[in-house]
N, C-alpha and C positions, 0 to 999 in steps of 0.2 A: 241599791247603793247606802251602804253601812257605814255610820260617822257615829262617833264617841258620843256618850250620852249625857248631857249636861250634870244628870243629876249625878252621876260622878264627880263633879267636880265641888257641885254644891256642897257634899258632907264634906270635904276636904279642908273649903278656902271661907274666907269672908267673899261676900257677894261680889264685889268687882272685880276680885282676882279669879273668881271662879269664872268668870266671864269671860277674861282676858285670857286665861289658861286654856278655857274649851276651844274658843276661837282662833286659840295660836294650832291646835291641834287639828282641831276639822279642817282649817284653811290648808294645814300639810298634806289634808287626805284627800280634798279637791282638788288640789296639784296632782297627786299623783292620779287619784283616776282622771284626769284630764289629760294627763299623760300616755294615759292605759289606751285612752282611745275615748272615755266617756262623754256623751255628749253635754255640749255647753250648755245646752236648754235646763239640764238634768243638775251640771253646777249652780248655775243661776238661781234654777228655784229651791236648789238645797241650802245656798245661803241663804236665800229670803228667808224660807222657812226658819234656820235655827234664830236668823236676829227674832225674828217675831217668836220664839221661845226665850229667848235672851231675856227680851222688855216685858213679856207676860211674867219672868221671872221677876226683874226687878218692881216692874208695878206691885209686885207683892210685897217684897221685900220693902217696898215707899208705903203700904198699908193703904195704897190710893183704893184694891179693891171694895174696902171698906162702902163706899161712894158711888152709889147706882148713878148717881147722875153728873158723873164725871167719865170720857171716856178715851182712847186712846185712840187714834186712826194714823194709818200709815197713807202718805198722801204723794203724788210722784212718781219718779221711778219705783220707788220701793212699797206705794201702793199699785204698781205694776207687778211686783217683784221680780222687778228686773235690778240686781244686788249685783255689783262688779266687788272685787275685793276692797279699793278705794271710795267708793262710791256714798255720797251723802246719804247721809241717813236722812229724812224729811220725816215729821210727825208734827201730829197736830194733836191739842189736851182739849176737849171740845166739852165745857160746863153748860149745863140748863140756864144756869144764872153765874152772877159772880161768884167767886170761891171766897170763901169765910178767912179766916186766919187763919184756921188750924187747916184746910184744905191746899192751902198757898205753902204751910210748911213744909207739908205733905208732896206737895207737886215738885218743890223744891230739892227737895230729897233725892225723888227721883232723878231729876236733872243732874244732879252731883251725881249720884251713880251711874250715871250713863257717861258722864266725861271721864270717872274714874275707870270704869272699863275700858276706855279708848276708844270708845263712839264717837265720831264727829258731826253732831245730830244737827239738825236745822232744824228747833222747835216753833211753832205759833201755837198760845193759847189763847183760843177765843171761848166767848157765850154763844150760844144758838143766833141772840141777835147781831153781833159782833162778826159772826162767819156771813150771815146775809149781807149786810154791810160791807165787808169788806171784799167779799163775792163782787159783789154789783159793783165798786170801784175800780177793780184789778182785776184786767186780762187772765194774767199769772198764778193770781190766787185763783181765780173761777179754774182755771186749767187744772190747775193741784188737784180743786176739791172733784173736779169730776174721776179721777182716777184714784177717789179716797177707800181706803177697806180699813173697817173698826178693827182693833183688835183688842181690845179691853171694852167693859161695860155694858151698859143693856142694851140690847137689838133695836129697840123700838127707837132708838139715836141713830140706826147703820147707815138708813139712807137722808139724812138731813142735809151731811155737808153737798150731795147730787142734786138734792130738790133744792136747794138753795139757789145753787146757778142756775136750774129750769125755773126757779121764779124771779130771776133779775137777770136773766138775757134770751133773749127771743134766740128763735133760731137764723136770723137772718144779721141780729146784731154781732152773735158770737163768731159765724161766720167770717162775715168782713173782717172784727178783730182777729181773729187768727190769721188770715188772709194776708192785712195789713203787715201784722208781726213778721209771716215767713217774708212777707219784701223784704222789711228791713233787713231780717236774718239770712236772706242772698246777697243785698249790697255788701253787706261785711265780708263779704266769702267770694266778691266778684261775679254774680252770679253764673258762677261755674262749677260743674262736678270736677273739674282736673285741672286744681290748683297741684303745685308741684309737693305739697307739704297740707295735705287736706285735712281740716277736722272732721272724724269720721262723725261726729255727734250734729255738728250744726252745720254742717257747709250742705247744700245745695244736694241731692242726693242721697243725705246723710242719716241716720237715726231718728232724728227729729222727724225729718220727713215724713217717717210713717208711722211716727209719735199722730204728726197731723191728721192724719186719714182716721187714724182710731180718735182722735177726743172729738173731730168733730159727727163722728157718725155714733160715739159712745154718748155725744150730747141728746143727738137727737133720737137715737134709738132705741137707747136706754138699755143697753149690755154691757156686759162684763169683759168679753174677751173679743178680738176682733174674728175669729173664726165664727163667730154666732153670727156675725155678718154674710156670710156664705147664706144661711139659710131663710136671711132675710134679701136677698138677693142684688145687695147692693154688692158685692164683691163675689168673683168667679169664682171656682175651684183653682185655676189656673193662676190667678192673678195672687192668688191667696200664696200659692205655694211659690211662684217667683217671689213674693214681698221675704218671705219664713226663709228659705234659703239664701238672700241676702241678708237678711237682720243677724242669724246663724255666724255667719261670714265674720258679721260688725263686730257682732257679741265674741269671737273668738280674738279679733285684732283687739279690741279692749280691754280684755282680760290677758292680752301679754303687754300690752301696753301699763296696766298697773304695777303688772309684776315686775316690769324694767324700771318702771320712773317710783316707784312706789307713794303712788301719787293719784291721784283722779285725772289722768290724763287723756285728752281724747285726741292729741295732734297728734298724728303719722309725720311727723317729723325727719329728715334726714338721718339725724341723730340714731333710729332707731327701724328705720324699713330698712337695712338689710337682715339684720337679725331679727324682727318678726318673717323677713321672706325667709328666712331657715326655718324658723319656728312651721311655716305651710309647709316645708321641703323644695325649696326654692334654692340650692345649694350653687354653686360654682365648680365649672367642670373646666379640666383642661380645653375643650374646645367651644367654650364662650367667653367672649368679655367680662372682666371682673362685673359690670352693671347689669347684666344678663339678668340676672334672680329677681335682681329689684325691680329692673323695668317688667317682669313677667309679675311677677305678686301685685304690683301696682295697676298693669294691665286689667288684672282681676278686679282689684278696687274700681278700677273706673268704669268697667261695663256695668258692675254690679248698681253703682252711684246712679247711671244711667238707665238704666230700669227702674231703680227707684223712684229717680227724679220724675220719669215719663208715668208710672202710676199714681205718682201723686196728683199729678195736671190732671188726668184724668177719672181717677176716683173723685176727687172735689171738684172736679168742671160737673160732673155727672150730678155729685148731691145739687150744685148751685140750679142746675136746669131742670133736676127731676123731684126736688123737694122744696127747695130755696121761693124759687120764682114764681114758680105755679100757688107758690101759699099767698105771694102778693095780691091785695085788691084791685092795684091797678094793673096787673099784668094782662097784657094782651099778645098771643102767642102772633108773631107777622110770618108767614113762608111764603115763600114765591120759585116756583117751577124753573128747573134751571133746561134739564129733559129728561126722560124715562127714568134714570139711574140718577139723579141730584138733584138739589133744593136747598134753597136758602132758608136758615130757620135762625131769626133775630139775629140775623148780621152772619152767622157760622154756617157754614158749608154741611149739608146731610144726606145721609142716604135715600133713596125714596121707599127702599122697603128691606129687610135684614138678609135678606139673600140676595143684593146686587152683586156683591163681588165673589160671590160663589157662579153665580149665571155666566158674569162678563165677568173676567180677570183683568183685560185692559183698562176695564174703573179705579184698580189698583193705581196706575199713573194718571188713569184721568182725572181726578180730582186733583192733584197735583198742578194739572196743567190749567184748573181751570179756578185754582188757588192764584197760580203765577198771572193772569190774566185778568185778571175782576179783583181788582184794588179793594175794590168793596166789601170783598168777603174780608171776614177779620178772624178764620179760624177756623177749626172744623169741631160738629157737636159730639160731645164725650160716648155718646152710645155709638156711633160710626168712625171712633178712636180706637173703641175698641174691638171693633168689626174689625177694622184696618190692621189693626196688632196683630190679629190672629190671620190674616188673609196673607200678611208678606211672608209668613213661613211656606208658604203655599209657590213662592218665587225659584222655579228650579232652570234648567238650562232649556227646557222647553216653551218658557216662558221669557228666555233673554232670548231666542232665536227667534220668536215673531215678530214679523217685520212691522205688524202694527203698531207694537210695542213699542221697537224701536225708533219707530216715527217717533212715538207721544213723548219720548225721553227725551230727542230731540228736539220736538218745538219746545219741553221744558226749559233746555239749556238756548232755547233761541228764543224764546219769547216773551219769557220773563224780564220785567223790573227788577224784580226783589229775589233773584238766584240763592241770596244767601240765607232768607228766609225760607223759601220752600224748599232748599236741600237739608235744610236742619233738622224740619220739620219731617222729610224723608229718611235723614238719617237716623231720627230718634223714634221712629214706628217702625223702622226695621225694614225702611222698606231698599233704601240706599245703598245699605251693607249686601240685603242680599241681590238688588238687580247687577252690583259692581260688587261681586267676590274680592276682588284684590284691595275696594274700600275697605271692604268686610274685615277685613285681616290687621289694618289700624288702626281698627276703634279700639277705641284704649290705651294705644301703644305710647308710652313714654319717652323721652331720652334722659337717661339721670344725669342730667347738669343743671347749667345755671342760667344757660344760653336760651333753648328749645323750652320754653312754662307753661305750655299748652300741649296738652295728647294731639298724634297728628292727623287724626280728623278733625280735632278741635281748630288747631294751626290752619290747616286745607279750608274749613267753613270760613274763618275770619279774615283769610286772604281775599275770597268773593267777596267778601262785604265789603274790604277795602278798595275793590277795583270798581265796586258798585257808586260808592261813595265820590269816585273820582269823579261822576258828573254830576254830583249834586253840589248844587251853587255853595252852600254852606259851608262843603270844604274844600272850597276853591281857592281860598286865603289861607290852608294850612300845607294843600299841594298846588301851589300856581303854574308851576311849570307840568307836572305830570299830568293834572286835572286836564291840561288842555293837549297834552299829546295824546293820554289816555281818549277822546270823546273827537279826535281826527282817527282813531283806528277805523279800518276797513271794515272789520270784522269781529266786532268784539266776543260772539260767543266760541271764537278760537280760542282766546286768552284763555278765557272759563275753563274751554276742555281742558287745555296746558295748565292750567291754577287745582283744577280737581284729580290729575294723575303726576303733579309734579313730585309730590312725597310720597307715592301709594307704594313704593317700595320698597318702605324704609322697615328694617325688622330683616329684611330676608338673606342677608350679607351680600357682598359685591357693591359695586356703585350704584346708588337708587336709582341717578339721573339715567342713566344708560339703559336700566329698567324698568324703570316708569316709561320711558320713551318708547322702548319696545311696547308695553303692556297700551297705550298712547293710539300706538299705527294701529295696532289690532282692532281696538275699538274704533277706530276711524274709518280703517276698511270694513269692517261688518256694519256701521252706520251712517255709510252712503258718501264720506267726505272724499274731496277726489284728492288727486295725489300731490297737489300745491298743496293744498288745506292740512291735509298729514304731515306733509315735510315739515313745512311753519312749527305748525303744536312740537312735532317730534324735537324739533331744532330746541323751542323755547324750554322743552325741558330736559334736554342735555346740557345746555347753557344759561339754568336757571341761576347759577352761584356765579358766573362768570365777570358779570359785572360789580356785583357787590364786592367779589374777594378782589377784582383791580382795581378798585377805589380804595378800600383798606389796608391794602398789602402792598402798594407800588407806589414811585412819586409818579401821581400823574400831573404834577408840572413838568415831567418831561417829555419833550417833543418825541422820542422816540418810543418808552412806552404807549402812549397817544396812540401811535402810526403802526404797532402793535397790537395794539388792540382790536385799532379801525381795520387788520385786516384780518381778524377772526368773525365780522359782522358780515353778512352775507350783503344788506342793502339799508336805506333807511328806515322802510318797514321793518325789517326786524328788529333793530334801532330801538324805534317806538315800542314796539311789541314788549322786548327783553327789558326796556327802563322801568313802564306801568307794571310788569310782575316782579321786578325786583323791588322797585318800590313796596309794593303790596305786601309784598311776601318775609320784608326786612320788619313792617307794623305788625304783621299777625303773627311774627315769632316771639317778640318779645317788645312791647312798646315802649321799655324805659332803654332802649339800643337805639331806640331813635330821634335823633335831636336834631337840629338846624346845622350842626357841623358834618353829620352825615349826609344829612340832604343835601348840602353845598358839595362838597365831593361827589354824589353821584349824579349832582346836576351840571356839573364842571365838566365830569368825564362824559356826559352824556353831550353838553354841545360842543366840546372839544372835538370828539369820534365825528360827531356829524357834519361839522366842519370838513372833517377829514375826507370823509363819503363824499361830500358834492364836490370839492375840489379833485378828485380822485384819491384814491388807495394806493396808485402805484408811484404818485408824484413822490417825487424823491424829498426830503426834509431840507429847504434851504436857511440853517441857521444862522449866517449871515444876516439873512433878510427879516429872521425874526430879530435879531441881537438889536437891528437900524431902527425895527417898529418899536421896538419896547422902550428904546430908549429915547426917540421922537416922542413917544406917549408921556415917557416919565416928565422930559423937560418941558413939555406944554402945560404941566402940571407947576411948574418951579420957575418960568422963565418971569414971572412976575413981582418975584422972591427975592432971588438969587442972582447975581450975576454969572452969564455960562461957563465962565472961565473957571468958579470954586467948585461948582458942578459936575464939571469935565475932572478937576482935582482929584474930589472923592472918586468918583468912577473908575479912574485910570486906576486905583489900586486894586480895582475889585477884577476880578475875570469873569468870562463869558458865562461859566456856567450860574450867574446870578445872575446873566440880564436874562437869559434863555429858560430859568427857571421862578425867577418873582416876577409876579404883574406890572405893570407900570403905576398903578396904587400903591403896591408896597413900598417899591423903589423911592416913588417922589416923597412918600411917608419920611423912610430910613435918613433920604438926602438931605430931606430937613431938616429933623430932630439931629442929624449929626454938625450939618454948619451953624445951626442955634446953639449948641452946647461949647461952649465958652473953655471950661475946664477938660482938660483932657486927660488928666489925673485920675478923677472919678467916673465910677462905671455911669451910662446913660440909659436909663431907664425908660419905658413908655409903654403904656398899655390904652388898647382900645379894642373895641369889638372886633371880630376878625371877618371883615368886609360887613358889609350890611346882611346880607344874607345869612348870618349865623350868627343871630344875636345872643346863644348861650352859650358860644363858643368867644374866647377872648385870646387875642392877636399881643402877645408879647414880645419885645425887642430891646435886646442888650445890645449895648457898643461897648466894648472895654478892650484892653488890654490883652490879648490873649497868652495863655498860661495852659501849664497841660491839666492840673484840674478844673477847668472853668466850666464843663458841664454836668462832673460829677457834682460841683458844689452849689450848680445850678439845681439840678434836678431836685437835691435834695432839700434843701429851701423850697421849692415848690409845693412838695411833697410836706413838710410841715405848714406851709400856708394854705393846706385842703385843696391844691391844684392837681387835675389830674394830665400830662401833658398826654396829648393825642400827635404831634408833629412838631418836627424839631429841625431846622435846616441853619447849618454851619458854613460863614463862609470866612476863610481869612484873609483880609487883604495886605498887601506885598509891607504896607507899613506897620504889621506886625500886633492890627486893630481886627480883632475879633468882630463881625458882623451875624449877631444869633437871633434867627426869630423862632418862637416854640407858639402853638395852639393848643392852650391849656381848656376844661371844662373845670367850673367853677362847682366844688359839692356842693355850696351854698346857696350859688347863685346871686350872689349880692357883689359882687365885686366891682362891676360896673357903674353901680349906682350906687352903692357907697363909699364916698371920698376915703371916710377916714377907714378903712378897709383899702384901698389902691394905696392911700399913703405909708402903711403897715407893710405890705406886700414891696413897694417898691425899696423903703427904708432898710429891710429884711435883703434885700437882696443886694445894694449898695452895701452893708454893713460886709455882707459876707463876702464879696466879691472884690471886694478894698482889700482885704487879710486870705487870700485865697492859701496862705503857708497855713492856714487853720481851720482845714477839712470838717464842714460840721458833723456832728453825733446825728446819729437818724431818730430822727423818733419811736421808740422800741410803741408800737399799737397791737393790740391783740391781735387776732386773726379774727376774719367775721366766724360769727358759729358756722353757717351755711356750708364758707371754703373750705371747713378740716374734713369734712367726707369724702373729699375730690381727690382721687392718686391720678393726679395726670404724668403724663411718661415725659422727663425731659428730656428737650431734642435741640440741640446746638448743630447749624448749618453752614460752615464756611465756604464761603465761593467766591474765585475772583472774576471780577469783574473787568476786563481788559477794556472796554469800552472808557469806564471812567476813572479808568486807571487807581480801582480802590478794591478796598474787601468787604463784600455782602454778608453781615452776620443773621440768621436768622435764629430766634431762641422762640420757643414754647413750653411756658409752664405756665404751675400755677399760679394765680393771681392772690398779689397780697403786698400789704403796704408795706412802703421802700422798696417795691422788686427794682424800678428804674434807676433809683440813686443807687442800688450796691453794684447794679449791673457797671451804672457810669465808673462807679470809683473802682471798679475791676478792670475796666479800661484805663482808667487815669494810672493805674501800677502800672501797666503795661505798656505804658508810652504812650496809647493809640490817640490818632483824632478823628474824631466824630464828624465826619461831615454834612450828615444828616438822619434821620432817625424817624421812622414809620410805626406808631403804637396801633397796637387793635386789643380791646378787652374785649371778650365774648364769652360772657357770661364766669365761668370760673376759669376760664384760661385768660392767658395774654399770649397775644402773638407777636414780638416786637421784632423790627428789623433794623440796622444798624448799618451805613453806610463806613467804612474807617480805612483810616491809611498809618502808616508810622509817623510818628514828629516830624519826620525829615521829608513826609509829601511822600516818600517812598511807600510800595507797596509790601506786605508783608511776605517774607520767607515762607517756601511749605511748611517747613520744622517751627515757623513761627505760631504760622495758621493751625496745626495738628496741637502744640500748647496749649494754644488759646483756646480751642476748641474742650480740650482736657479739664483747663482750669475751670471755664464757664461751666462745664458738666457740672464738675466735682462743687462749686460754689452755690449752683443750683441744686442739687443734691443735701447738701449741707440745709440749705434753706428750707426743702421740702421734710426734711427730718424735724425741725423744729417745729412746724407747723402739725406733726406728728404727736410729739411731744405736748403739744397744746390739747391738743384732741385728747 
């Protein structure tokens, strides 16, 4: 690779200008060579060599080459010769003694030249003594010195930085410090390789994990290159190949990130994923979804990250077990034989000899069965892991068809009290994806949205972990009902199998629930499950979204909704299994989605459905009895506070729907507030926790004169007050008063504990609702960065509900600040009354449902419904265009 010569520039320009122009020219050449297929490794090395030449020239220009006791070192990434377009330039100036005034002047000139040349250097100036002292005090400094490379100075000083680390850190101290550092780094990235916007340098499975192997090994073996570790037997040719392939991929990504952002950027944000995916050849075609190229590119990244993370674990564990521990004077290896194939060494399982997996293929699964039934075993020895990783590649159809292997796999499923941990190991070391090829296809598979924050395989394993937690006492307080339900399931292994297969068909096209159920049927039949067990598992997979979608999208206070849902549930056992699976699934999809409001919705749907099944699904709903029972229960709460005649006067103005859909507790709360509210000209505003079961949801009750823009004004104010509406129910009495109940989530979580904030919200609502002729201006807030990268198709569906004599309006669109207020404003302009609303925000998508009538109470005509559909779609498209403009 020929690049422009530095000498051609230094003869024509002052030093700093010459360096700037030369680097601009060679960077242009580097980009051209890279676009033509030149290896990124050659580009990175050439850039580092060019920087070496630049510093040598500037060192000479600063006349520092006259001092034999002053040395220039490259440290950190520059020491490894890993320089990218905007990488930091980390250098150390090392002197034998304190600098003289004359030497300081020349060093200052050199540093000035660096900055004038457009370098952004990270410079440390140290004496031999301070170098040793600082290395002893700071593991970060010690690490950078291990990578040191002398650029200028007397060769006798070339090894001093590394020697200073060896003198101040023992193998054990250095290893422990680096492992603690890695632990903290992992915690900053949620201990997973599959973040939606990963940091390719610092996240688990990133570049730092490869560096970590090098740092520990270089510190001990005194080598300059990771390749040298192959000859020392520390790393195999295969392991080196996997790591180098991942490193090359990461370097290419990093190069593109630097070029796109014009800075030292290492985060694969949504802002860059599509463009970088295209750089790697992942582009949209007519037969795939717009997100398909990104999902395929990120799948490749996640799989590489998994490989890197695995080898980081294996190699560092091997170093600890083969180098660190044996050197300890107090160390005594403890070995306990399990059988002819396995033993326990220092608490971890190991093979009896290196041919175990080759001679006994069933041992590949046996080791995980032993792990699952022996809680005292804390993991797998590193040498055994290396053998296991290689053995996994020999799992083929003959292996899968072996009856003994099927039996072992089912024993793992059925006997484990820590199935999440066991299957996580099996996934990491390549066993699970090879034994269940369909699972292998979802490994690293992401969904390009903000709803699913994990890859499909990671989500599946987290679902298993959540199920296991339902039987642990420490989690019972967080999941009181579902924990009780889970513990009475007759065959918990069936729900575990359903969990493994529930999303296994994602990414294939078609309905993943139907395809996954078919996969599960084949698995069950080949693994000895009977027809009843197979049917339950397949039914759970086919219906694993049913309960959550019903709870979030339908009015579960409506007896007809409960009746219709119960008709789809076969019996109480199926309901119990589905409830446990659903709660675990939501928590494994995105923990931020789970709150006590969603928990209360699912719990309410579960308990009401259970009651219907117990009393008989075919038994018709006795609406009048429900109304009378609700009134009686509410009156019991009011009888000691108000005359029943006064209570009846309030209730007489309300329709039957109110008593069918509101709880007795809420009715009593509303009635008491109305009777105590003397000034009927002032809006009544009440706040409380949404039942005791949902403490993070706030119940807001508004009683005021009914006007056309009541809903629109209310949601606009709530948005301004940082309150997100989840549910709304509007009842208009015969006295022209509106009883509106909202369930809101507080973005700050302080509304119920901060009296001042409560009063601020109340006063804002009172002020706005007292002047409904003045529609409040919507707050103009910027669209959150992540939302700007999603192109959600705007959908509007308007259907007549003849049972309610209302129209049901379903809206699906990109969520953004003020969305609900904008929709409410449009309804107001169209003269519509909103009777109830169901608000669901799933990641970046808002899926809202409204039940409306005309102001007169009548239904919309066909023409009005068609016109409203067009207007709503147009308004949503306009909002989407504004999002695009902001992006």
